[in-house]
N, C-alpha and C positions, 0 to 999 in steps of 0.2 A: 842578361835576361835568361832565365831558366825555363825550360819547357816542362819541368816537373818529373822528368825521368832521367836516369843516369846516361851520361854521354860516354859509354864505354865502347871499346872495339874500334876497328879501323873506320876510316871515312867511307869505304866501300860497304862495309857492313851496315853502317848507319843509313846509307843510301838505299840498300836493299830493304831494311826494316821500314823506312819511311814509305816507300812505294807499296810494299805489301800491306802495311797497315791502312793506307788510304784505299786500297782495293777491298779490304775486309769489312764485313758487317760487324765483326767482333775483334777490333784491333788489339784489345788487351790480351786476347788468347793466341795471338800470333807469336811465333818464336823463330829466330834466325840463329843458326849455329855456324860459327866460322871454323873450318877445318883446314889446316895447312896440308897441302898435297904436292909433293915434288917441287916443281917450279911455280906452282900457283896456289890458289886457295879455293876450296869448295864452300858453298853456302847452302846449308840444308834448311829449307823453309818448312815450317809446320804450321798449318792453319786448321781451324775447325772444318769438319767435313762439308758443311754447307757452303763454305767459302772457297773450297777447292776448285769447283767448277768455274767460279768467277776469276780465280787466279790463273787458271789454265786458259780459259777463253775458248771461243769457237775454233775448232781445228788447231788449238794450241797457239793461237795468234798472240794472246796476251803474254803468256810466258815466253814466247819467242821474242817479243818486243822487249820484255824485261831483261832477258839474257843479252840481247844486242846492246841495250842501253847501259847496263852494268859492265858489259865487256868493253865498251868504248871508254867508259870512265876509268876502268882499270888499266886499259892500254895506255892512256895518257900518263899513268903513273908507272908504266913499264911492268905491269903485272898481268897474270892470266887468271881467269875465274871460271868456275863451274857452278851453275845453279841447279839444285835438286829440290824437288817437292816430295816431302815424306808422306807416306800413306798413313 
């Protein structure tokens, strides 16, 4: 069964993309870039300006929860991750 979009990238990247797109009012405009860094991987998230506040959440709660969730999923696989939101 196909979802209509390419299944490229790591499972962690797909997880980040899925969560970010569900939080966005404009999911087609969201981008997640995977960048290898030392012993881990950084994920740079780019969303439309209007969705940035929703992604960050009040006092950063939403992005903090996203970081914890993705970090736990990565730790199971023995990896470290860093989530960044691009301006």
